N, C-alpha and C positions, 0 to 999 in steps of 0.2 A: 504493500500500500504506500510506503514512503516513496519508493522510486516512481510509482505511477503518479502520485501527487506532485512530486518535485521535479521529475525528469521526463515523464512520459510525453508531455506535449512536444518536446523536441526530439527525444530519443525513443520514438515509437511510431506506430502507423506504417504507412506504405513506403515512406522515404525518411528513415531515421537519420538524423545528422551524425556525421562521422561514422556511419554504418554501425552505430551502437543502438541496439534495440533492447530496452529494459523491460519489455512486456512479459517476460518469462525467464525462468532460471536457465533453460536451455539456450536462450538467445544471449543472456548475459555471459554464460560460459563460452559462447562462440566469439566473444570479444568484439572489437571494433576494427576500423580501418588501420588503427595504430597497433593492433595486437590484443593480447589478453588484457582484461580490465579488472579481473577479480582473482585473488589467490586465497583459497579457502583457509580460514583461521589466521590470516596475516593481513590485517587491514592496512598496515603501514606499507605493504608492498602492492596494494590494490589501488589502481587509479580510480576506480569507482569511489573508493573511500577518500583518498588523499585529495582529489579534486573537489569533492563535495565538502570536505573539511577545510578547504582553502589553504592546504599545506603545499600545494603545487599549482602552477599555472598550466592551462587556463582555469581559473576558479569557476566552479559550477554551483549553482546556476549563474550564468554571466550577468554582471550588472546588478546582482542581488546580494543581500547579506547571506552569510553562512547559515545553513539550515540548523535548527536547534540540535544541541548535543544529544538529546534523548532520541532523536530521529537518526542521527549519525551512528549512535550505538546499535541501532537495529541493522544498519547497513553492514 
């Protein structure tokens, strides 16, 4: 639900940005145009987490504040 709410409008649907589709675990595991985005049990090595936590650029969601920590903890 967090990814759908915070990321789904850009990273879902028929033309997900960066070829990253967060609409299902199988699609997240498939990664993006840049490669893997999630490393199980290792959030600090997972772009899905580090970009959403504003620890790396480009910060996600772009032009918006970091999502609340309670939601990041779910990611």
